[in-house]
Structure formats: structure tokens, C-alpha cells
mmCIF file of the N, C-alpha and C atoms, coordinates in Angstrom:
data_MODEL
# 
_entry.id   MODEL 
# 
loop_
_atom_site.group_PDB 
_atom_site.id 
_atom_site.type_symbol 
_atom_site.label_atom_id 
_atom_site.label_alt_id 
_atom_site.label_comp_id 
_atom_site.label_asym_id 
_atom_site.label_entity_id 
_atom_site.label_seq_id 
_atom_site.pdbx_PDB_ins_code 
_atom_site.Cartn_x 
_atom_site.Cartn_y 
_atom_site.Cartn_z 
_atom_site.occupancy 
_atom_site.B_iso_or_equiv 
_atom_site.pdbx_formal_charge 
_atom_site.auth_seq_id 
_atom_site.auth_comp_id 
_atom_site.auth_asym_id 
_atom_site.auth_atom_id 
_atom_site.pdbx_PDB_model_num 
ATOM 1   N N  . MET A 1 1  ? -122.088 17.477 29.385 1.00 0.00 ? 1  MET A N  1 
ATOM 2   C CA . MET A 1 1  ? -121.720 18.282 28.248 1.00 0.00 ? 1  MET A CA 1 
ATOM 3   C C  . MET A 1 1  ? -122.378 17.691 27.006 1.00 0.00 ? 1  MET A C  1 
ATOM 4   N N  . LYS A 1 2  ? -122.959 18.534 26.191 1.00 0.00 ? 2  LYS A N  1 
ATOM 5   C CA . LYS A 1 2  ? -123.646 18.086 24.985 1.00 0.00 ? 2  LYS A CA 1 
ATOM 6   C C  . LYS A 1 2  ? -122.618 17.666 23.929 1.00 0.00 ? 2  LYS A C  1 
ATOM 7   N N  . ARG A 1 3  ? -122.876 16.529 23.301 1.00 0.00 ? 3  ARG A N  1 
ATOM 8   C CA . ARG A 1 3  ? -121.974 16.016 22.277 1.00 0.00 ? 3  ARG A CA 1 
ATOM 9   C C  . ARG A 1 3  ? -122.683 16.040 20.937 1.00 0.00 ? 3  ARG A C  1 
ATOM 10  N N  . THR A 1 4  ? -122.185 16.853 20.039 1.00 0.00 ? 4  THR A N  1 
ATOM 11  C CA . THR A 1 4  ? -122.801 17.013 18.736 1.00 0.00 ? 4  THR A CA 1 
ATOM 12  C C  . THR A 1 4  ? -121.868 16.502 17.656 1.00 0.00 ? 4  THR A C  1 
ATOM 13  N N  . GLY A 1 5  ? -122.343 15.565 16.843 1.00 0.00 ? 5  GLY A N  1 
ATOM 14  C CA . GLY A 1 5  ? -121.583 15.088 15.699 1.00 0.00 ? 5  GLY A CA 1 
ATOM 15  C C  . GLY A 1 5  ? -120.227 14.506 16.037 1.00 0.00 ? 5  GLY A C  1 
ATOM 16  N N  . ASN A 1 6  ? -120.090 13.884 17.189 1.00 0.00 ? 6  ASN A N  1 
ATOM 17  C CA . ASN A 1 6  ? -118.834 13.264 17.617 1.00 0.00 ? 6  ASN A CA 1 
ATOM 18  C C  . ASN A 1 6  ? -117.682 14.248 17.714 1.00 0.00 ? 6  ASN A C  1 
ATOM 19  N N  . LEU A 1 7  ? -117.964 15.541 17.751 1.00 0.00 ? 7  LEU A N  1 
ATOM 20  C CA . LEU A 1 7  ? -116.910 16.550 17.836 1.00 0.00 ? 7  LEU A CA 1 
ATOM 21  C C  . LEU A 1 7  ? -116.114 16.391 19.118 1.00 0.00 ? 7  LEU A C  1 
ATOM 22  N N  . PHE A 1 8  ? -116.794 16.134 20.211 1.00 0.00 ? 8  PHE A N  1 
ATOM 23  C CA . PHE A 1 8  ? -116.092 16.000 21.490 1.00 0.00 ? 8  PHE A CA 1 
ATOM 24  C C  . PHE A 1 8  ? -115.127 14.829 21.463 1.00 0.00 ? 8  PHE A C  1 
ATOM 25  N N  . GLU A 1 9  ? -115.531 13.715 20.864 1.00 0.00 ? 9  GLU A N  1 
ATOM 26  C CA . GLU A 1 9  ? -114.650 12.563 20.762 1.00 0.00 ? 9  GLU A CA 1 
ATOM 27  C C  . GLU A 1 9  ? -113.429 12.879 19.894 1.00 0.00 ? 9  GLU A C  1 
ATOM 28  N N  . LYS A 1 10 ? -113.619 13.702 18.870 1.00 0.00 ? 10 LYS A N  1 
ATOM 29  C CA . LYS A 1 10 ? -112.487 14.111 18.029 1.00 0.00 ? 10 LYS A CA 1 
ATOM 30  C C  . LYS A 1 10 ? -111.528 15.001 18.809 1.00 0.00 ? 10 LYS A C  1 
ATOM 31  N N  . ILE A 1 11 ? -112.075 15.869 19.632 1.00 0.00 ? 11 ILE A N  1 
ATOM 32  C CA . ILE A 1 11 ? -111.238 16.731 20.467 1.00 0.00 ? 11 ILE A CA 1 
ATOM 33  C C  . ILE A 1 11 ? -110.449 15.895 21.453 1.00 0.00 ? 11 ILE A C  1 
ATOM 34  N N  . ALA A 1 12 ? -111.084 14.878 22.033 1.00 0.00 ? 12 ALA A N  1 
ATOM 35  C CA . ALA A 1 12 ? -110.449 14.040 23.051 1.00 0.00 ? 12 ALA A CA 1 
ATOM 36  C C  . ALA A 1 12 ? -109.594 12.923 22.462 1.00 0.00 ? 12 ALA A C  1 
ATOM 37  N N  . ASP A 1 13 ? -109.455 12.874 21.147 1.00 0.00 ? 13 ASP A N  1 
ATOM 38  C CA . ASP A 1 13 ? -108.620 11.873 20.491 1.00 0.00 ? 13 ASP A CA 1 
ATOM 39  C C  . ASP A 1 13 ? -107.161 12.047 20.921 1.00 0.00 ? 13 ASP A C  1 
ATOM 40  N N  . LEU A 1 14 ? -106.469 10.937 21.193 1.00 0.00 ? 14 LEU A N  1 
ATOM 41  C CA . LEU A 1 14 ? -105.087 11.003 21.678 1.00 0.00 ? 14 LEU A CA 1 
ATOM 42  C C  . LEU A 1 14 ? -104.178 11.784 20.733 1.00 0.00 ? 14 LEU A C  1 
ATOM 43  N N  . ASP A 1 15 ? -104.294 11.543 19.445 1.00 0.00 ? 15 ASP A N  1 
ATOM 44  C CA . ASP A 1 15 ? -103.448 12.265 18.488 1.00 0.00 ? 15 ASP A CA 1 
ATOM 45  C C  . ASP A 1 15 ? -103.721 13.763 18.536 1.00 0.00 ? 15 ASP A C  1 
ATOM 46  N N  . ASN A 1 16 ? -104.981 14.140 18.671 1.00 0.00 ? 16 ASN A N  1 
ATOM 47  C CA . ASN A 1 16 ? -105.337 15.555 18.752 1.00 0.00 ? 16 ASN A CA 1 
ATOM 48  C C  . ASN A 1 16 ? -104.784 16.177 20.029 1.00 0.00 ? 16 ASN A C  1 
ATOM 49  N N  . LEU A 1 17 ? -104.872 15.461 21.140 1.00 0.00 ? 17 LEU A N  1 
ATOM 50  C CA . LEU A 1 17 ? -104.359 15.980 22.407 1.00 0.00 ? 17 LEU A CA 1 
ATOM 51  C C  . LEU A 1 17 ? -102.837 16.127 22.366 1.00 0.00 ? 17 LEU A C  1 
ATOM 52  N N  . LEU A 1 18 ? -102.156 15.170 21.743 1.00 0.00 ? 18 LEU A N  1 
ATOM 53  C CA . LEU A 1 18 ? -100.695 15.281 21.600 1.00 0.00 ? 18 LEU A CA 1 
ATOM 54  C C  . LEU A 1 18 ? -100.325 16.473 20.723 1.00 0.00 ? 18 LEU A C  1 
ATOM 55  N N  . GLU A 1 19 ? -101.046 16.652 19.640 1.00 0.00 ? 19 GLU A N  1 
ATOM 56  C CA . GLU A 1 19 ? -100.802 17.796 18.757 1.00 0.00 ? 19 GLU A CA 1 
ATOM 57  C C  . GLU A 1 19 ? -101.040 19.109 19.503 1.00 0.00 ? 19 GLU A C  1 
ATOM 58  N N  . ALA A 1 20 ? -102.077 19.145 20.317 1.00 0.00 ? 20 ALA A N  1 
ATOM 59  C CA . ALA A 1 20 ? -102.374 20.346 21.099 1.00 0.00 ? 20 ALA A CA 1 
ATOM 60  C C  . ALA A 1 20 ? -101.256 20.634 22.093 1.00 0.00 ? 20 ALA A C  1 
ATOM 61  N N  . PHE A 1 21 ? -100.737 19.593 22.728 1.00 0.00 ? 21 PHE A N  1 
ATOM 62  C CA . PHE A 1 21 ? -99.625  19.796 23.660 1.00 0.00 ? 21 PHE A CA 1 
ATOM 63  C C  . PHE A 1 21 ? -98.423  20.381 22.942 1.00 0.00 ? 21 PHE A C  1 
ATOM 64  N N  . HIS A 1 22 ? -98.061  19.805 21.811 1.00 0.00 ? 22 HIS A N  1 
ATOM 65  C CA . HIS A 1 22 ? -96.890  20.294 21.071 1.00 0.00 ? 22 HIS A CA 1 
ATOM 66  C C  . HIS A 1 22 ? -97.088  21.733 20.610 1.00 0.00 ? 22 HIS A C  1 
ATOM 67  N N  . ALA A 1 23 ? -98.300  22.088 20.234 1.00 0.00 ? 23 ALA A N  1 
ATOM 68  C CA . ALA A 1 23 ? -98.581  23.456 19.792 1.00 0.00 ? 23 ALA A CA 1 
ATOM 69  C C  . ALA A 1 23 ? -98.502  24.445 20.958 1.00 0.00 ? 23 ALA A C  1 
ATOM 70  N N  . THR A 1 24 ? -98.969  24.031 22.128 1.00 0.00 ? 24 THR A N  1 
ATOM 71  C CA . THR A 1 24 ? -99.000  24.958 23.264 1.00 0.00 ? 24 THR A CA 1 
ATOM 72  C C  . THR A 1 24 ? -97.667  25.093 23.966 1.00 0.00 ? 24 THR A C  1 
ATOM 73  N N  . GLN A 1 25 ? -96.755  24.146 23.794 1.00 0.00 ? 25 GLN A N  1 
ATOM 74  C CA . GLN A 1 25 ? -95.470  24.241 24.483 1.00 0.00 ? 25 GLN A CA 1 
ATOM 75  C C  . GLN A 1 25 ? -94.471  25.127 23.753 1.00 0.00 ? 25 GLN A C  1 
ATOM 76  N N  . LYS A 1 26 ? -94.780  25.530 22.538 1.00 0.00 ? 26 LYS A N  1 
ATOM 77  C CA . LYS A 1 26 ? -93.863  26.366 21.771 1.00 0.00 ? 26 LYS A CA 1 
ATOM 78  C C  . LYS A 1 26 ? -93.571  27.649 22.537 1.00 0.00 ? 26 LYS A C  1 
ATOM 79  N N  . GLY A 1 27 ? -92.301  27.930 22.695 1.00 0.00 ? 27 GLY A N  1 
ATOM 80  C CA . GLY A 1 27 ? -91.884  29.108 23.437 1.00 0.00 ? 27 GLY A CA 1 
ATOM 81  C C  . GLY A 1 27 ? -91.913  28.927 24.945 1.00 0.00 ? 27 GLY A C  1 
ATOM 82  N N  . LYS A 1 28 ? -92.380  27.757 25.407 1.00 0.00 ? 28 LYS A N  1 
ATOM 83  C CA . LYS A 1 28 ? -92.481  27.492 26.844 1.00 0.00 ? 28 LYS A CA 1 
ATOM 84  C C  . LYS A 1 28 ? -91.792  26.184 27.219 1.00 0.00 ? 28 LYS A C  1 
ATOM 85  N N  . ALA A 1 29 ? -91.102  25.573 26.274 1.00 0.00 ? 29 ALA A N  1 
ATOM 86  C CA . ALA A 1 29 ? -90.556  24.233 26.468 1.00 0.00 ? 29 ALA A CA 1 
ATOM 87  C C  . ALA A 1 29 ? -89.568  24.141 27.625 1.00 0.00 ? 29 ALA A C  1 
ATOM 88  N N  . ASP A 1 30 ? -88.963  25.248 28.006 1.00 0.00 ? 30 ASP A N  1 
ATOM 89  C CA . ASP A 1 30 ? -87.982  25.219 29.091 1.00 0.00 ? 30 ASP A CA 1 
ATOM 90  C C  . ASP A 1 30 ? -88.600  25.442 30.468 1.00 0.00 ? 30 ASP A C  1 
ATOM 91  N N  . ARG A 1 31 ? -89.883  25.731 30.512 1.00 0.00 ? 31 ARG A N  1 
ATOM 92  C CA . ARG A 1 31 ? -90.540  25.931 31.802 1.00 0.00 ? 31 ARG A CA 1 
ATOM 93  C C  . ARG A 1 31 ? -90.609  24.613 32.567 1.00 0.00 ? 31 ARG A C  1 
ATOM 94  N N  . LEU A 1 32 ? -90.448  24.711 33.871 1.00 0.00 ? 32 LEU A N  1 
ATOM 95  C CA . LEU A 1 32 ? -90.427  23.526 34.727 1.00 0.00 ? 32 LEU A CA 1 
ATOM 96  C C  . LEU A 1 32 ? -91.693  22.691 34.583 1.00 0.00 ? 32 LEU A C  1 
ATOM 97  N N  . GLU A 1 33 ? -92.863  23.334 34.597 1.00 0.00 ? 33 GLU A N  1 
ATOM 98  C CA . GLU A 1 33 ? -94.108  22.568 34.532 1.00 0.00 ? 33 GLU A CA 1 
ATOM 99  C C  . GLU A 1 33 ? -94.263  21.864 33.187 1.00 0.00 ? 33 GLU A C  1 
ATOM 100 N N  . VAL A 1 34 ? -93.753  22.452 32.126 1.00 0.00 ? 34 VAL A N  1 
ATOM 101 C CA . VAL A 1 34 ? -93.818  21.813 30.804 1.00 0.00 ? 34 VAL A CA 1 
ATOM 102 C C  . VAL A 1 34 ? -92.857  20.625 30.760 1.00 0.00 ? 34 VAL A C  1 
ATOM 103 N N  . ARG A 1 35 ? -91.671  20.797 31.310 1.00 0.00 ? 35 ARG A N  1 
ATOM 104 C CA . ARG A 1 35 ? -90.703  19.684 31.340 1.00 0.00 ? 35 ARG A CA 1 
ATOM 105 C C  . ARG A 1 35 ? -91.244  18.523 32.163 1.00 0.00 ? 35 ARG A C  1 
ATOM 106 N N  . ARG A 1 36 ? -91.865  18.817 33.283 1.00 0.00 ? 36 ARG A N  1 
ATOM 107 C CA . ARG A 1 36 ? -92.434  17.750 34.133 1.00 0.00 ? 36 ARG A CA 1 
ATOM 108 C C  . ARG A 1 36 ? -93.568  17.021 33.424 1.00 0.00 ? 36 ARG A C  1 
ATOM 109 N N  . PHE A 1 37 ? -94.424  17.778 32.745 1.00 0.00 ? 37 PHE A N  1 
ATOM 110 C CA . PHE A 1 37 ? -95.528  17.171 32.004 1.00 0.00 ? 37 PHE A CA 1 
ATOM 111 C C  . PHE A 1 37 ? -94.980  16.277 30.895 1.00 0.00 ? 37 PHE A C  1 
ATOM 112 N N  . ARG A 1 38 ? -93.940  16.753 30.201 1.00 0.00 ? 38 ARG A N  1 
ATOM 113 C CA . ARG A 1 38 ? -93.353  16.023 29.087 1.00 0.00 ? 38 ARG A CA 1 
ATOM 114 C C  . ARG A 1 38 ? -92.651  14.740 29.540 1.00 0.00 ? 38 ARG A C  1 
ATOM 115 N N  . GLU A 1 39 ? -92.144  14.705 30.775 1.00 0.00 ? 39 GLU A N  1 
ATOM 116 C CA . GLU A 1 39 ? -91.449  13.521 31.287 1.00 0.00 ? 39 GLU A CA 1 
ATOM 117 C C  . GLU A 1 39 ? -92.325  12.275 31.231 1.00 0.00 ? 39 GLU A C  1 
ATOM 118 N N  . ASP A 1 40 ? -93.602  12.431 31.459 1.00 0.00 ? 40 ASP A N  1 
ATOM 119 C CA . ASP A 1 40 ? -94.545  11.309 31.420 1.00 0.00 ? 40 ASP A CA 1 
ATOM 120 C C  . ASP A 1 40 ? -95.709  11.683 30.502 1.00 0.00 ? 40 ASP A C  1 
ATOM 121 N N  . LEU A 1 41 ? -95.351  12.136 29.308 1.00 0.00 ? 41 LEU A N  1 
ATOM 122 C CA . LEU A 1 41 ? -96.303  12.736 28.381 1.00 0.00 ? 41 LEU A CA 1 
ATOM 123 C C  . LEU A 1 41 ? -97.490  11.840 28.076 1.00 0.00 ? 41 LEU A C  1 
ATOM 124 N N  . HIS A 1 42 ? -97.237  10.606 27.687 1.00 0.00 ? 42 HIS A N  1 
ATOM 125 C CA . HIS A 1 42 ? -98.336  9.743  27.256 1.00 0.00 ? 42 HIS A CA 1 
ATOM 126 C C  . HIS A 1 42 ? -99.297  9.417  28.398 1.00 0.00 ? 42 HIS A C  1 
ATOM 127 N N  . THR A 1 43 ? -98.764  9.208  29.584 1.00 0.00 ? 43 THR A N  1 
ATOM 128 C CA . THR A 1 43 ? -99.637  8.964  30.738 1.00 0.00 ? 43 THR A CA 1 
ATOM 129 C C  . THR A 1 43 ? -100.472 10.199 31.043 1.00 0.00 ? 43 THR A C  1 
ATOM 130 N N  . ASN A 1 44 ? -99.850  11.376 30.990 1.00 0.00 ? 44 ASN A N  1 
ATOM 131 C CA . ASN A 1 44 ? -100.574 12.619 31.265 1.00 0.00 ? 44 ASN A CA 1 
ATOM 132 C C  . ASN A 1 44 ? -101.648 12.880 30.218 1.00 0.00 ? 44 ASN A C  1 
ATOM 133 N N  . ILE A 1 45 ? -101.335 12.642 28.954 1.00 0.00 ? 45 ILE A N  1 
ATOM 134 C CA . ILE A 1 45 ? -102.315 12.842 27.881 1.00 0.00 ? 45 ILE A CA 1 
ATOM 135 C C  . ILE A 1 45 ? -103.474 11.858 28.032 1.00 0.00 ? 45 ILE A C  1 
ATOM 136 N N  . GLU A 1 46 ? -103.169 10.611 28.354 1.00 0.00 ? 46 GLU A N  1 
ATOM 137 C CA . GLU A 1 46 ? -104.220 9.614  28.550 1.00 0.00 ? 46 GLU A CA 1 
ATOM 138 C C  . GLU A 1 46 ? -105.113 9.984  29.733 1.00 0.00 ? 46 GLU A C  1 
ATOM 139 N N  . GLN A 1 47 ? -104.520 10.544 30.790 1.00 0.00 ? 47 GLN A N  1 
ATOM 140 C CA . GLN A 1 47 ? -105.310 10.972 31.945 1.00 0.00 ? 47 GLN A CA 1 
ATOM 141 C C  . GLN A 1 47 ? -106.252 12.107 31.554 1.00 0.00 ? 47 GLN A C  1 
ATOM 142 N N  . ILE A 1 48 ? -105.756 13.064 30.787 1.00 0.00 ? 48 ILE A N  1 
ATOM 143 C CA . ILE A 1 48 ? -106.605 14.154 30.321 1.00 0.00 ? 48 ILE A CA 1 
ATOM 144 C C  . ILE A 1 48 ? -107.729 13.609 29.454 1.00 0.00 ? 48 ILE A C  1 
ATOM 145 N N  . GLN A 1 49 ? -107.401 12.678 28.562 1.00 0.00 ? 49 GLN A N  1 
ATOM 146 C CA . GLN A 1 49 ? -108.425 12.082 27.700 1.00 0.00 ? 49 GLN A CA 1 
ATOM 147 C C  . GLN A 1 49 ? -109.503 11.402 28.542 1.00 0.00 ? 49 GLN A C  1 
ATOM 148 N N  . ASN A 1 50 ? -109.098 10.612 29.513 1.00 0.00 ? 50 ASN A N  1 
ATOM 149 C CA . ASN A 1 50 ? -110.067 9.919  30.370 1.00 0.00 ? 50 ASN A CA 1 
ATOM 150 C C  . ASN A 1 50 ? -110.950 10.905 31.128 1.00 0.00 ? 50 ASN A C  1 
ATOM 151 N N  . GLU A 1 51 ? -110.362 11.977 31.627 1.00 0.00 ? 51 GLU A N  1 
ATOM 152 C CA . GLU A 1 51 ? -111.126 12.985 32.346 1.00 0.00 ? 51 GLU A CA 1 
ATOM 153 C C  . GLU A 1 51 ? -112.091 13.718 31.417 1.00 0.00 ? 51 GLU A C  1 
ATOM 154 N N  . LEU A 1 52 ? -111.657 14.005 30.208 1.00 0.00 ? 52 LEU A N  1 
ATOM 155 C CA . LEU A 1 52 ? -112.539 14.649 29.235 1.00 0.00 ? 52 LEU A CA 1 
ATOM 156 C C  . LEU A 1 52 ? -113.736 13.764 28.913 1.00 0.00 ? 52 LEU A C  1 
ATOM 157 N N  . LEU A 1 53 ? -113.470 12.507 28.603 1.00 0.00 ? 53 LEU A N  1 
ATOM 158 C CA . LEU A 1 53 ? -114.537 11.596 28.192 1.00 0.00 ? 53 LEU A CA 1 
ATOM 159 C C  . LEU A 1 53 ? -115.494 11.247 29.328 1.00 0.00 ? 53 LEU A C  1 
ATOM 160 N N  . SER A 1 54 ? -114.986 11.268 30.556 1.00 0.00 ? 54 SER A N  1 
ATOM 161 C CA . SER A 1 54 ? -115.844 10.943 31.701 1.00 0.00 ? 54 SER A CA 1 
ATOM 162 C C  . SER A 1 54 ? -116.557 12.172 32.263 1.00 0.00 ? 54 SER A C  1 
ATOM 163 N N  . GLY A 1 55 ? -116.188 13.359 31.777 1.00 0.00 ? 55 GLY A N  1 
ATOM 164 C CA . GLY A 1 55 ? -116.797 14.589 32.283 1.00 0.00 ? 55 GLY A CA 1 
ATOM 165 C C  . GLY A 1 55 ? -116.168 15.104 33.554 1.00 0.00 ? 55 GLY A C  1 
ATOM 166 N N  . GLU A 1 56 ? -115.033 14.541 33.964 1.00 0.00 ? 56 GLU A N  1 
ATOM 167 C CA . GLU A 1 56 ? -114.379 14.926 35.202 1.00 0.00 ? 56 GLU A CA 1 
ATOM 168 C C  . GLU A 1 56 ? -113.337 16.025 35.011 1.00 0.00 ? 56 GLU A C  1 
ATOM 169 N N  . PHE A 1 57 ? -112.987 16.346 33.770 1.00 0.00 ? 57 PHE A N  1 
ATOM 170 C CA . PHE A 1 57 ? -111.952 17.348 33.517 1.00 0.00 ? 57 PHE A CA 1 
ATOM 171 C C  . PHE A 1 57 ? -112.434 18.717 33.954 1.00 0.00 ? 57 PHE A C  1 
ATOM 172 N N  . ARG A 1 58 ? -111.593 19.443 34.670 1.00 0.00 ? 58 ARG A N  1 
ATOM 173 C CA . ARG A 1 58 ? -111.921 20.792 35.125 1.00 0.00 ? 58 ARG A CA 1 
ATOM 174 C C  . ARG A 1 58 ? -111.103 21.785 34.308 1.00 0.00 ? 58 ARG A C  1 
ATOM 175 N N  . PHE A 1 59 ? -111.802 22.608 33.565 1.00 0.00 ? 59 PHE A N  1 
ATOM 176 C CA . PHE A 1 59 ? -111.143 23.610 32.727 1.00 0.00 ? 59 PHE A CA 1 
ATOM 177 C C  . PHE A 1 59 ? -110.689 24.773 33.600 1.00 0.00 ? 59 PHE A C  1 
ATOM 178 N N  . GLY A 1 60 ? -109.495 25.295 33.302 1.00 0.00 ? 60 GLY A N  1 
ATOM 179 C CA . GLY A 1 60 ? -108.955 26.432 34.052 1.00 0.00 ? 60 GLY A CA 1 
ATOM 180 C C  . GLY A 1 60 ? -109.497 27.750 33.527 1.00 0.00 ? 60 GLY A C  1 
ATOM 181 N N  . GLU A 1 61 ? -108.954 28.801 34.083 1.00 0.00 ? 61 GLU A N  1 
ATOM 182 C CA . GLU A 1 61 ? -109.376 30.152 33.693 1.00 0.00 ? 61 GLU A CA 1 
ATOM 183 C C  . GLU A 1 61 ? -108.913 30.478 32.290 1.00 0.00 ? 61 GLU A C  1 
# 
């Protein structure tokens, strides 16, 4: 993936990923998959960050 102006690193920043999670869970906080993700939030966010930075992250539909 092409990295221009450190934008990708800003996207993969832990604070940005946490903010994105909080924004996307609005109205869905009671869903089982959201509750499970939130149970180990920091580990899950760090895993996503590592996958993004290594190029291993697979984007969904």
C-alpha cells in the first residue's frame, strides 16, 4: 500500500483507532460482537494496528 505524507501512520495511530471504535459503536453498543470486542479493547486495537502497519489487515466489504 502506498504511503503518502505519513497519512497511513496517522490512520493506524492507537488514539485514532480507539476514536474510530467509539464512533462506530454508537447505536450498536449492545450487540454481542461489539461487547466481545470491547472486553479486550486495547489488545484488539493493538492487533488491528499491527495488521495495518504490516500490510496483513484484510478489509471487509
